[in-house]
All heavy atoms as an XYZ file, in Angstrom:
889
protein
N      -5.568    -29.895     25.565
C      -4.774    -29.815     24.334
C      -3.832    -31.015     24.223
O      -3.253    -31.453     25.215
C      -3.999    -28.513     24.451
C      -4.186    -28.030     25.865
C      -5.298    -28.786     26.472
N      -3.673    -31.470     23.041
C      -2.826    -32.620     22.774
C      -1.360    -32.188     22.668
O      -1.055    -31.183     22.038
C      -3.269    -33.268     21.463
C      -2.700    -34.651     21.273
C      -3.328    -35.331     20.070
O      -4.567    -35.420     20.020
O      -2.557    -35.752     19.198
N      -0.469    -32.958     23.287
C       0.947    -32.644     23.250
C       1.526    -33.018     21.892
O       1.335    -34.136     21.423
C       1.710    -33.403     24.361
O       1.136    -33.049     25.613
C       3.182    -33.061     24.356
N       2.242    -32.077     21.296
C       2.875    -32.325     20.004
C       4.331    -32.744     20.250
O       5.038    -32.110     21.029
C       2.828    -31.063     19.144
C       3.405    -31.247     17.767
C       3.254    -29.977     16.940
C       3.892    -30.199     15.574
N       3.821    -28.968     14.781
N       4.768    -33.815     19.600
C       6.125    -34.304     19.731
C       6.894    -34.026     18.452
O       6.343    -34.092     17.357
C       6.132    -35.811     20.020
C       5.705    -36.139     21.422
C       4.357    -36.263     21.743
C       6.639    -36.294     22.425
C       3.948    -36.550     23.035
C       6.240    -36.574     23.723
C       4.890    -36.705     24.032
N       8.176    -33.684     18.627
C       9.042    -33.423     17.474
C      10.369    -34.150     17.661
O      10.787    -34.438     18.786
C       9.295    -31.912     17.264
C       8.028    -31.193     16.874
C       9.882    -31.276     18.495
N      11.039    -34.414     16.561
C      12.327    -35.095     16.565
C      13.435    -34.090     16.866
O      13.449    -32.979     16.330
C      12.576    -35.741     15.194
C      13.837    -36.575     15.025
C      13.805    -37.790     15.937
C      13.954    -37.020     13.570
N      14.362    -34.447     17.735
C      15.509    -33.590     18.052
C      16.293    -33.298     16.775
O      16.654    -34.211     16.035
C      16.405    -34.276     19.084
S      17.941    -33.383     19.409
N      16.562    -32.027     16.535
C      17.276    -31.640     15.313
C      18.791    -31.824     15.415
O      19.502    -31.671     14.428
C      16.967    -30.185     14.964
O      17.514    -29.323     15.946
N      19.307    -32.172     16.606
C      20.743    -32.374     16.781
C      21.198    -33.754     16.314
O      22.386    -34.010     16.210
C      21.147    -32.173     18.248
C      20.861    -30.800     18.795
C      21.699    -29.720     18.158
O      22.784    -29.958     17.646
N      21.182    -28.512     18.162
N      20.236    -34.660     16.089
C      20.587    -35.968     15.551
C      20.627    -37.114     16.544
O      21.081    -38.202     16.205
N      20.142    -36.911     17.774
C      20.189    -37.996     18.757
C      19.063    -39.004     18.553
O      19.107    -40.099     19.107
C      20.172    -37.453     20.181
S      18.559    -36.825     20.715
N      18.041    -38.628     17.778
C      16.946    -39.536     17.488
C      15.795    -39.500     18.477
O      14.832    -40.245     18.320
N      15.856    -38.654     19.495
C      14.786    -38.602     20.507
C      13.594    -37.799     20.012
O      13.735    -36.773     19.367
C      15.298    -37.967     21.791
C      16.265    -38.887     22.516
C      16.555    -38.463     23.905
N      15.340    -38.413     24.710
C      15.285    -37.829     25.894
N      16.351    -37.273     26.408
N      14.168    -37.806     26.579
N      12.412    -38.287     20.367
C      11.165    -37.552     20.149
C      10.856    -36.833     21.454
O      10.860    -37.452     22.525
C      10.027    -38.503     19.787
C      10.183    -39.162     18.435
S      10.137    -38.006     17.051
C       8.428    -37.510     17.054
N      10.598    -35.541     21.364
C      10.417    -34.726     22.561
C       9.132    -33.914     22.483
O       8.711    -33.521     21.390
C      11.586    -33.744     22.700
C      12.960    -34.380     22.715
C      13.997    -33.438     22.173
C      13.289    -34.786     24.118
N       8.542    -33.621     23.648
C       7.415    -32.684     23.630
C       7.912    -31.344     23.071
O       9.016    -30.897     23.402
C       7.030    -32.544     25.097
C       7.622    -33.720     25.782
C       8.835    -34.103     24.988
N       7.120    -30.747     22.226
C       7.534    -29.524     21.549
C       7.993    -28.436     22.521
O       8.961    -27.723     22.244
C       6.379    -28.998     20.698
C       6.755    -27.843     19.808
C       5.616    -27.451     18.895
O       4.470    -27.344     19.370
O       5.881    -27.267     17.700
N       7.357    -28.338     23.684
C       7.702    -27.284     24.634
C       9.078    -27.480     25.288
O       9.630    -26.550     25.862
C       6.622    -27.146     25.717
C       6.546    -28.322     26.625
N       5.801    -29.441     26.324
C       7.130    -28.570     27.811
C       5.926    -30.324     27.293
N       6.722    -29.822     28.215
N       9.666    -28.671     25.203
C      10.964    -28.898     25.855
C      12.107    -29.141     24.867
O      13.226    -29.450     25.284
C      10.861    -30.070     26.829
O      10.554    -31.254     26.144
N      11.855    -28.967     23.585
C      12.879    -29.222     22.568
C      14.075    -28.289     22.729
O      15.227    -28.722     22.690
C      12.294    -29.105     21.146
C      13.381    -29.090     20.091
C      11.330    -30.236     20.887
N      13.820    -26.996     22.930
C      14.917    -26.031     23.018
C      15.876    -26.367     24.159
O      17.094    -26.389     23.975
C      14.357    -24.615     23.175
C      15.421    -23.563     23.026
O      16.254    -23.642     22.124
N      15.397    -22.584     23.899
N      15.344    -26.640     25.341
C      16.201    -26.978     26.485
C      16.991    -28.257     26.214
O      18.188    -28.336     26.494
C      15.364    -27.150     27.749
C      16.203    -27.481     28.961
C      15.366    -27.620     30.216
O      14.198    -27.249     30.230
O      15.933    -28.118     31.203
N      16.335    -29.258     25.647
C      17.024    -30.513     25.338
C      18.167    -30.278     24.363
O      19.286    -30.743     24.580
C      16.039    -31.532     24.750
C      16.718    -32.728     24.147
N      17.194    -33.763     24.914
C      17.023    -33.034     22.860
C      17.771    -34.657     24.114
N      17.668    -34.234     22.878
N      17.892    -29.566     23.277
C      18.912    -29.365     22.244
C      20.076    -28.520     22.730
O      21.209    -28.734     22.321
C      18.274    -28.758     21.002
C      17.368    -29.746     20.283
C      16.713    -29.185     19.042
O      16.801    -27.957     18.805
O      16.103    -29.975     18.307
N      19.826    -27.585     23.627
C      20.903    -26.734     24.129
C      21.710    -27.365     25.250
O      22.919    -27.164     25.348
C      20.343    -25.399     24.627
C      19.900    -24.412     23.570
C      19.262    -23.202     24.214
C      21.064    -24.001     22.695
N      21.048    -28.146     26.137
C      21.713    -28.566     27.363
C      21.757    -30.059     27.619
O      22.610    -30.521     28.358
C      21.054    -27.882     28.565
C      21.220    -26.413     28.496
C      20.302    -25.502     28.066
C      22.395    -25.666     28.805
N      20.834    -24.248     28.110
C      22.116    -24.315     28.560
C      23.660    -26.023     29.280
C      23.049    -23.310     28.770
C      24.589    -25.018     29.487
C      24.277    -23.684     29.235
N      20.844    -30.843     27.053
C      20.765    -32.252     27.420
C      21.204    -33.203     26.326
O      21.669    -34.302     26.614
C      19.325    -32.588     27.841
C      18.863    -31.769     29.005
C      17.360    -31.788     29.191
O      16.624    -32.243     28.330
N      16.907    -31.298     30.317
N      21.053    -32.831     25.090
C      21.316    -33.732     23.971
C      22.792    -34.117     23.905
O      23.668    -33.256     23.993
C      20.884    -33.077     22.664
S      21.134    -34.140     21.231
N      23.056    -35.405     23.729
C      24.447    -35.857     23.642
C      25.115    -35.384     22.355
O      26.332    -35.412     22.230
C      24.507    -37.380     23.765
C      23.898    -38.120     22.598
C      23.998    -39.646     22.769
N      23.491    -40.342     21.614
C      22.221    -40.633     21.388
N      21.312    -40.296     22.281
N      21.851    -41.257     20.295
N      24.336    -34.934     21.382
C      24.879    -34.459     20.097
C      24.987    -32.937     20.035
O      25.342    -32.392     18.998
C      23.992    -34.949     18.953
S      23.886    -36.734     18.827
N      24.717    -32.240     21.137
C      24.717    -30.773     21.130
C      26.134    -30.234     20.942
O      27.113    -30.890     21.299
C      24.114    -30.228     22.418
C      25.015    -30.396     23.628
C      24.304    -30.016     24.904
N      25.168    -30.085     26.040
C      25.501    -31.195     26.692
N      25.026    -32.348     26.304
N      26.313    -31.147     27.728
N      26.250    -29.036     20.380
C      27.577    -28.425     20.271
C      28.112    -28.106     21.661
O      27.354    -27.684     22.531
C      27.335    -27.146     19.463
C      25.871    -26.921     19.489
C      25.203    -28.218     19.827
N      29.386    -28.342     21.868
C      29.974    -28.092     23.169
C      31.301    -27.376     22.989
O      31.768    -27.193     21.892
C      30.176    -29.406     23.920
C      28.866    -30.114     24.188
C      29.055    -31.400     24.935
O      29.862    -31.473     25.840
N      28.311    -32.413     24.560
N      31.894    -27.005     24.075
C      33.182    -26.353     24.038
C      33.060    -24.852     24.221
O      31.991    -24.302     24.489
N      34.167    -24.182     24.056
C      34.268    -22.757     24.335
C      33.343    -21.929     23.450
O      32.654    -21.033     23.936
C      35.717    -22.298     24.180
C      36.001    -20.845     24.521
C      35.579    -20.538     25.953
C      37.473    -20.554     24.329
N      33.307    -22.208     22.159
C      32.451    -21.424     21.262
C      30.991    -21.506     21.686
O      30.265    -20.518     21.685
C      32.618    -21.890     19.817
C      33.959    -21.531     19.206
C      34.238    -20.036     19.225
O      33.339    -19.243     18.899
O      35.373    -19.655     19.584
N      30.558    -22.711     22.038
C      29.191    -22.893     22.501
C      28.940    -22.080     23.769
O      27.940    -21.368     23.880
C      28.926    -24.384     22.752
C      27.635    -24.659     23.463
C      26.420    -24.509     22.810
C      27.625    -25.060     24.786
C      25.222    -24.758     23.473
C      26.442    -25.308     25.445
C      25.236    -25.157     24.788
N      29.843    -22.172     24.735
C      29.663    -21.434     25.988
C      29.638    -19.930     25.762
O      28.846    -19.213     26.373
C      30.767    -21.791     26.981
C      30.641    -23.139     27.661
C      31.849    -23.400     28.546
C      29.372    -23.221     28.479
N      30.486    -19.446     24.872
C      30.505    -18.019     24.591
C      29.169    -17.560     24.008
O      28.660    -16.496     24.370
C      31.654    -17.664     23.647
C      33.053    -17.799     24.251
C      34.109    -17.576     23.184
C      33.239    -16.839     25.407
N      28.593    -18.360     23.118
C      27.266    -18.030     22.577
C      26.220    -18.009     23.685
O      25.356    -17.140     23.729
C      26.850    -19.039     21.502
C      27.353    -18.733     20.121
C      26.623    -19.531     19.048
N      26.393    -20.930     19.375
C      27.252    -21.925     19.146
N      28.411    -21.672     18.590
N      26.935    -23.164     19.462
N      26.306    -18.974     24.590
C      25.316    -19.076     25.655
C      25.399    -17.914     26.648
O      24.402    -17.562     27.268
C      25.444    -20.402     26.393
C      25.094    -21.593     25.531
C      23.738    -21.468     24.881
O      22.724    -21.357     25.603
O      23.670    -21.454     23.638
N      26.578    -17.317     26.809
C      26.710    -16.201     27.749
C      25.989    -14.957     27.259
O      25.831    -14.002     28.006
C      28.184    -15.839     28.015
O      28.793    -15.411     26.803
C      28.935    -17.008     28.616
N      25.541    -14.967     26.019
C      24.843    -13.804     25.472
C      23.331    -13.910     25.632
O      22.604    -13.024     25.217
C      25.219    -13.626     24.003
C      26.692    -13.287     23.852
C      27.112    -13.128     22.427
C      28.609    -12.813     22.389
N      29.126    -12.772     21.042
N      22.849    -14.973     26.236
C      21.422    -15.172     26.441
C      21.116    -15.209     27.931
O      21.670    -16.030     28.661
C      20.986    -16.495     25.793
O      19.717    -16.876     26.246
N      20.235    -14.331     28.376
C      19.887    -14.259     29.798
C      19.345    -15.594     30.309
O      19.693    -16.034     31.394
C      18.854    -13.151     30.025
C      18.502    -12.944     31.479
C      19.661    -12.433     32.309
O      20.485    -11.677     31.828
N      19.743    -12.851     33.548
N      18.525    -16.260     29.510
C      17.946    -17.537     29.948
C      19.021    -18.596     30.131
O      18.928    -19.437     31.011
C      16.911    -18.007     28.935
N      20.058    -18.566     29.325
C      21.109    -19.575     29.397
C      22.037    -19.365     30.592
O      22.643    -20.311     31.068
C      21.940    -19.558     28.110
O      21.138    -19.932     27.020
N      22.162    -18.153     31.063
C      23.072    -17.876     32.176
C      22.725    -18.688     33.409
O      23.604    -19.167     34.114
C      23.072    -16.384     32.515
C      23.710    -15.472     31.483
C      23.598    -14.022     31.938
C      25.152    -15.840     31.224
N      21.449    -18.875     33.672
C      21.033    -19.628     34.847
C      21.426    -21.098     34.752
O      21.537    -21.779     35.760
C      19.522    -19.509     35.028
N      21.664    -21.581     33.552
C      21.978    -22.997     33.365
C      23.484    -23.266     33.396
O      23.905    -24.415     33.374
C      21.380    -23.493     32.059
C      19.863    -23.378     32.052
S      19.164    -23.892     30.511
C      18.633    -25.534     30.956
N      24.297    -22.221     33.440
C      25.741    -22.424     33.512
C      26.101    -22.939     34.901
O      25.765    -22.331     35.905
C      26.490    -21.121     33.226
C      26.351    -20.548     31.824
C      27.064    -19.199     31.738
C      26.890    -21.501     30.778
N      26.819    -24.052     34.951
C      27.220    -24.602     36.240
C      28.691    -24.288     36.508
O      29.342    -23.586     35.737
C      26.933    -26.103     36.314
C      27.690    -26.908     35.267
O      28.692    -26.410     34.707
O      27.287    -28.055     35.019
N      29.213    -24.816     37.615
C      30.607    -24.552     37.997
C      31.594    -24.984     36.915
O      32.587    -24.308     36.665
C      30.935    -25.246     39.323
C      30.242    -24.644     40.521
C      30.623    -23.196     40.784
O      31.799    -22.826     40.610
O      29.724    -22.420     41.159
N      31.327    -26.110     36.279
C      32.216    -26.607     35.227
C      32.283    -25.616     34.060
O      33.361    -25.316     33.557
C      31.722    -27.968     34.738
C      32.589    -28.581     33.658
C      32.028    -29.921     33.210
C      32.801    -30.424     32.004
N      32.172    -31.594     31.410
N      31.127    -25.088     33.670
C      31.094    -24.108     32.589
C      31.872    -22.848     32.967
O      32.640    -22.311     32.161
C      29.646    -23.725     32.253
C      28.834    -24.846     31.715
N      27.636    -25.206     32.270
C      29.043    -25.707     30.686
C      27.131    -26.221     31.606
N      27.972    -26.555     30.650
N      31.682    -22.399     34.198
C      32.386    -21.199     34.651
C      33.893    -21.421     34.674
O      34.662    -20.525     34.318
C      31.874    -20.770     36.032
C      30.394    -20.390     36.109
C      30.018    -19.994     37.533
C      30.041    -19.301     35.130
N      34.318    -22.617     35.060
C      35.751    -22.939     35.067
C      36.327    -22.907     33.651
O      37.444    -22.426     33.439
C      35.990    -24.308     35.688
C      35.817    -24.328     37.193
C      35.949    -25.730     37.778
O      36.535    -26.614     37.133
O      35.447    -25.926     38.899
N      35.592    -23.427     32.686
C      36.049    -23.415     31.289
C      36.227    -21.981     30.815
O      37.244    -21.641     30.185
C      35.069    -24.183     30.378
C      35.104    -25.673     30.698
C      35.389    -23.938     28.905
C      33.995    -26.485     30.043
N      35.260    -21.123     31.118
C      35.358    -19.716     30.710
C      36.512    -19.018     31.420
O      37.245    -18.242     30.806
C      34.032    -19.000     30.995
C      32.853    -19.438     30.126
C      31.559    -18.852     30.669
C      33.061    -19.043     28.677
N      36.688    -19.322     32.696
C      37.781    -18.721     33.462
C      39.138    -19.141     32.897
O      40.057    -18.332     32.748
C      37.654    -19.139     34.923
C      38.402    -18.269     35.882
C      38.008    -18.547     37.319
O      37.429    -19.610     37.619
O      38.294    -17.687     38.155
N      39.273    -20.409     32.545
C      40.511    -20.919     31.946
C      40.780    -20.250     30.611
O      41.923    -19.886     30.303
C      40.434    -22.453     31.768
O      40.240    -23.048     33.054
C      41.689    -23.004     31.135
N      39.732    -20.079     29.807
C      39.898    -19.423     28.508
C      40.415    -17.999     28.680
O      41.266    -17.545     27.906
C      38.576    -19.418     27.746
N      39.944    -17.308     29.707
C      40.426    -15.951     29.971
C      41.875    -15.977     30.439
O      42.692    -15.161     30.000
C      39.552    -15.271     31.029
S      37.903    -14.846     30.440
N      42.204    -16.911     31.306
C      43.562    -17.002     31.847
C      44.581    -17.363     30.773
O      45.735    -16.929     30.821
C      43.615    -18.024     32.976
N      44.158    -18.158     29.805
C      45.064    -18.606     28.743
C      45.038    -17.684     27.531
O      45.595    -18.015     26.489
C      44.697    -20.028     28.329
C      44.921    -21.046     29.426
C      44.461    -22.443     29.049
O      43.838    -22.621     27.976
O      44.732    -23.369     29.839
N      44.392    -16.535     27.653
C      44.273    -15.579     26.551
C      43.731    -16.209     25.277
O      44.181    -15.924     24.177
C      45.623    -14.892     26.276
C      46.007    -13.934     27.395
O      45.096    -13.320     27.983
O      47.217    -13.802     27.668
N      42.724    -17.075     25.438
C      42.090    -17.727     24.293
C      41.001    -16.861     23.678
O      40.395    -17.244     22.689
C      41.514    -19.073     24.716
N      40.760    -15.689     24.267
C      39.689    -14.812     23.801
C      40.247    -13.481     23.325
O      41.306    -13.045     23.769
C      38.688    -14.554     24.936
C      38.082    -15.763     25.620
C      37.251    -15.330     26.815
C      37.239    -16.550     24.642
N      39.499    -12.852     22.443
C      39.839    -11.492     22.010
C      39.711    -10.571     23.232
O      38.899    -10.828     24.121
C      38.891    -11.034     20.908
C      39.000    -11.844     19.635
C      40.337    -11.657     18.950
O      40.861    -10.518     18.946
O      40.865    -12.652     18.427
N      40.499     -9.478     23.293
C      40.471     -8.598     24.472
C      39.076     -8.109     24.873
O      38.740     -8.111     26.060
C      41.373     -7.431     24.065
C      42.323     -8.032     23.069
C      41.519     -9.063     22.326
N      38.253     -7.721     23.916
C      36.911     -7.228     24.246
C      36.053     -8.355     24.820
O      35.340     -8.171     25.812
C      36.240     -6.611     22.990
C      34.784     -6.270     23.257
C      37.006     -5.388     22.530
N      36.133     -9.539     24.201
C      35.371    -10.692     24.682
C      35.875    -11.113     26.057
O      35.096    -11.460     26.940
C      35.483    -11.845     23.683
C      34.612    -13.019     24.005
C      33.137    -12.828     23.669
O      32.679    -11.690     23.521
O      32.453    -13.837     23.573
N      37.176    -11.082     26.260
C      37.766    -11.454     27.551
C      37.261    -10.516     28.651
O      36.867    -10.970     29.728
C      39.292    -11.397     27.468
C      39.986    -11.754     28.764
C      41.494    -11.721     28.609
C      42.188    -12.033     29.907
N      43.646    -12.050     29.766
N      37.220     -9.233     28.371
C      36.744     -8.253     29.352
C      35.280     -8.522     29.697
O      34.892     -8.502     30.869
C      36.914     -6.840     28.794
C      36.533     -5.755     29.745
C      36.806     -4.386     29.140
C      36.383     -3.298     30.108
N      36.618     -1.963     29.570
N      34.465     -8.825     28.684
C      33.050     -9.113     28.905
C      32.870    -10.371     29.753
O      32.096    -10.393     30.711
C      32.329     -9.281     27.563
C      30.837     -9.517     27.694
C      30.189     -9.711     26.326
N      30.456    -11.011     25.762
C      29.790    -12.125     26.092
N      28.822    -12.093     26.994
N      30.080    -13.271     25.522
N      33.628    -11.425     29.422
C      33.507    -12.691     30.147
C      34.013    -12.553     31.579
O      33.401    -13.086     32.511
C      34.238    -13.825     29.397
C      33.554    -14.105     28.052
C      34.319    -15.090     30.228
C      32.117    -14.569     28.153
N      35.109    -11.831     31.794
C      35.611    -11.629     33.156
C      34.583    -10.894     34.019
O      34.359    -11.255     35.177
C      36.937    -10.878     33.143
C      38.157    -11.688     32.706
C      39.373    -10.789     32.550
C      38.437    -12.809     33.694
N      33.938     -9.876     33.454
C      32.905     -9.150     34.190
C      31.716    -10.072     34.481
O      31.166    -10.068     35.588
C      32.447     -7.927     33.402
N      31.345    -10.870     33.507
C      30.245    -11.807     33.684
C      30.576    -12.857     34.746
O      29.750    -13.165     35.603
C      29.915    -12.491     32.358
C      28.782    -13.505     32.374
C      27.462    -12.828     32.710
C      28.686    -14.205     31.034
N      31.798    -13.391     34.711
C      32.229    -14.381     35.704
C      32.189    -13.791     37.116
O      31.726    -14.444     38.052
C      33.630    -14.893     35.383
C      33.740    -15.856     34.216
C      35.204    -16.091     33.857
C      33.061    -17.172     34.541
N      32.676    -12.582     37.257
C      32.658    -11.916     38.562
C      31.223    -11.805     39.072
O      30.932    -12.121     40.231
C      33.295    -10.519     38.468
O      34.648    -10.675     38.026
C      33.270     -9.799     39.796
N      30.334    -11.394     38.190
C      28.928    -11.263     38.566
C      28.314    -12.613     38.938
O      27.688    -12.753     39.987
C      28.145    -10.615     37.418
C      26.657    -10.684     37.610
C      26.024     -9.820     38.495
C      25.887    -11.622     36.931
C      24.649     -9.887     38.694
C      24.519    -11.693     37.129
C      23.908    -10.824     38.006
O      22.563    -10.904     38.207
N      28.494    -13.623     38.087
C      27.887    -14.933     38.323
C      28.448    -15.611     39.574
O      27.706    -16.245     40.328
C      28.064    -15.841     37.105
C      27.265    -15.444     35.872
C      27.643    -16.325     34.687
C      25.781    -15.514     36.136
N      29.751    -15.478     39.798
C      30.341    -16.070     40.991
C      29.814    -15.390     42.252
O      29.558    -16.044     43.262
C      31.867    -16.009     40.907
C      32.405    -16.972     39.865
C      33.840    -16.693     39.442
O      34.376    -15.615     39.681
N      34.451    -17.672     38.794
N      29.608    -14.076     42.193
C      29.015    -13.356     43.319
C      27.589    -13.812     43.570
O      27.174    -13.994     44.722
N      26.834    -14.002     42.494
C      25.456    -14.492     42.623
C      25.432    -15.872     43.282
O      24.596    -16.132     44.143
C      24.796    -14.580     41.242
C      24.392    -13.255     40.665
C      23.172    -12.668     41.331
O      22.171    -13.389     41.496
O      23.236    -11.485     41.704
N      26.335    -16.742     42.861
C      26.372    -18.100     43.423
C      26.753    -18.067     44.906
O      26.197    -18.801     45.714
C      27.303    -18.985     42.611
C      26.724    -19.311     41.239
C      27.512    -20.350     40.520
C      26.974    -20.612     39.149
N      25.595    -21.099     39.098
N      27.721    -17.208     45.271
C      28.093    -17.073     46.688
C      26.903    -16.572     47.504
O      26.628    -17.066     48.600
C      29.275    -16.117     46.843
C      30.615    -16.704     46.470
C      31.771    -15.827     46.938
N      31.691    -14.463     46.485
C      32.199    -14.009     45.332
N      32.826    -14.825     44.514
N      32.089    -12.742     45.009
N      26.189    -15.615     46.959
C      25.026    -15.067     47.637
C      23.927    -16.115     47.791
O      23.319    -16.238     48.857
C      24.503    -13.868     46.842
C      23.736    -12.789     47.560
C      24.487    -12.280     48.767
C      23.421    -11.651     46.613
N      23.675    -16.901     46.735
C      22.682    -17.977     46.800
C      23.018    -18.979     47.908
O      22.151    -19.385     48.675
C      22.596    -18.721     45.464
C      21.823    -18.013     44.403
C      21.865    -18.750     43.082
O      22.227    -19.954     43.041
O      21.529    -18.133     42.070
N      24.295    -19.389     47.964
C      24.713    -20.355     48.987
C      24.531    -19.784     50.385
O      24.074    -20.472     51.288
C      26.176    -20.752     48.772
C      26.393    -21.667     47.602
C      27.868    -21.982     47.422
C      28.118    -22.788     46.172
N      29.544    -22.981     45.908
N      24.899    -18.534     50.534
C      24.792    -17.890     51.838
C      23.331    -17.786     52.271
O      22.981    -18.115     53.410
C      25.430    -16.499     51.784
C      25.538    -15.730     53.082
C      26.405    -16.493     54.076
C      26.125    -14.358     52.833
N      22.469    -17.372     51.374
C      21.058    -17.200     51.706
C      20.328    -18.529     51.871
O      19.277    -18.585     52.511
C      20.373    -16.334     50.658
C      20.877    -14.889     50.591
C      20.218    -14.146     49.438
C      20.659    -14.160     51.903
N      20.885    -19.602     51.312
C      20.254    -20.921     51.423
C      20.550    -21.598     52.760
O      19.914    -22.582     53.104
C      20.717    -21.817     50.281
N      21.503    -21.067     53.497
C      21.846    -21.663     54.787
C      20.732    -21.396     55.790
O      20.313    -20.261     55.991
C      23.160    -21.078     55.323
C      24.353    -21.443     54.486
C      25.617    -20.788     55.006
O      25.614    -20.086     55.998
N      26.714    -21.027     54.314
N      20.254    -22.463     56.402
C      19.180    -22.341     57.376
C      19.736    -22.439     58.789
O      20.852    -22.875     59.013
C      18.155    -23.454     57.156
C      17.453    -23.344     55.825
C      16.442    -24.453     55.623
O      16.037    -25.092     56.599
O      16.072    -24.654     54.462
N      18.920    -22.045     59.725
C      19.214    -22.202     61.143
C      20.456    -21.463     61.619
O      21.161    -21.912     62.512
C      19.341    -23.687     61.531
C      18.053    -24.442     61.270
O      16.992    -23.830     61.420
O      18.135    -25.624     60.920
N      20.739    -20.345     60.992
C      21.820    -19.526     61.530
C      21.674    -18.107     61.016
O      21.145    -17.871     59.933
C      23.200    -20.088     61.220
C      23.760    -19.842     59.844
C      25.201    -20.374     59.817
N      25.985    -19.939     58.699
C      26.540    -18.745     58.538
N      26.366    -17.797     59.421
N      27.279    -18.477     57.489
N      22.153    -17.170     61.791
C      22.097    -15.771     61.388
C      23.239    -15.484     60.427
O      24.345    -16.014     60.572
C      22.222    -14.853     62.604
C      21.017    -14.962     63.519
O      19.912    -15.229     63.009
O      21.189    -14.785     64.742
N      22.950    -14.652     59.459
C      23.982    -14.260     58.493
C      24.614    -12.968     58.993
O      23.919    -11.987     59.278
C      23.362    -14.049     57.099
C      22.760    -15.358     56.600
C      24.404    -13.519     56.125
C      21.952    -15.220     55.330
N      25.923    -12.987     59.130
C      26.647    -11.803     59.583
C      26.767    -10.804     58.440
O      26.863    -11.177     57.273
C      28.035    -12.189     60.079
C      28.087    -13.190     61.241
C      29.521    -13.572     61.529
C      27.436    -12.581     62.470
N      26.774     -9.538     58.766
C      26.890     -8.491     57.746
C      28.197     -8.621     56.963
O      28.234     -8.363     55.765
C      26.790     -7.101     58.387
C      25.380     -6.751     58.824
S      24.154     -6.878     57.488
C      24.650     -5.526     56.448
N      29.274     -9.062     57.639
C      30.556     -9.228     56.947
C      30.449    -10.322     55.879
O      31.003    -10.189     54.786
C      31.689     -9.592     57.921
C      32.025     -8.515     58.921
C      31.275     -8.711     60.240
O      30.917     -9.829     60.590
O      31.070     -7.690     60.928
N      29.747    -11.411     56.193
C      29.563    -12.497     55.233
C      28.755    -12.010     54.027
O      29.083    -12.336     52.890
C      28.819    -13.669     55.873
C      29.603    -14.421     56.908
C      28.778    -15.508     57.559
O      27.711    -15.180     58.125
O      29.194    -16.668     57.487
N      27.735    -11.248     54.287
C      26.914    -10.716     53.204
C      27.722     -9.758     52.333
O      27.669     -9.834     51.104
C      25.690    -10.005     53.797
C      24.610     -9.581     52.844
C      24.103    -10.779     52.031
C      23.469     -8.931     53.578
N      28.515     -8.906     52.958
C      29.354     -7.971     52.203
C      30.391     -8.709     51.367
O      30.617     -8.368     50.209
C      30.048     -6.991     53.155
N      30.990     -9.769     51.920
C      31.971    -10.564     51.172
C      31.324    -11.250     49.985
O      31.908    -11.350     48.918
C      32.624    -11.626     52.073
C      33.605    -11.021     53.066
O      34.003     -9.861     52.859
O      33.955    -11.721     54.038
N      30.120    -11.748     50.157
C      29.415    -12.433     49.066
C      29.062    -11.464     47.955
O      29.087    -11.826     46.778
C      28.166    -13.111     49.590
N      28.753    -10.231     48.312
C      28.378     -9.223     47.314
C      29.598     -8.723     46.566
O      29.557     -8.480     45.383
C      27.592     -8.079     47.968
C      26.247     -8.616     48.466
C      27.388     -6.934     47.000
C      25.475     -7.628     49.314
N      30.725     -8.561     47.248
C      31.945     -8.026     46.616
C      32.559     -8.956     45.624
O      32.561    -10.070     45.574
C      32.983     -7.661     47.676
C      32.573     -6.405     48.425
O      31.740     -5.647     47.907
O      33.078     -6.199     49.545
């Protein structure tokens, strides 16, 4: 099958393979929407959660600390941050090679 190319709709001028346009427009394009509103939208998509890095999590954490969010949204984001930070701790712990993982370390990563 022949690869179909399309122009980025964000305005950067890049021609992209059709199958990678969504990822480019959401995460790579220099013209993509950014900031808190963008991150809040992305937290509602399961696929986007995996792409949130430490910097994104810090922005969301700061927004919660500075009361920049509505109470319901703040509660949702705080719960999400707790979950994602636990997942990241668990990933780091499980990625360590050549050593046994202590039950206390595993329990701390889960909590």
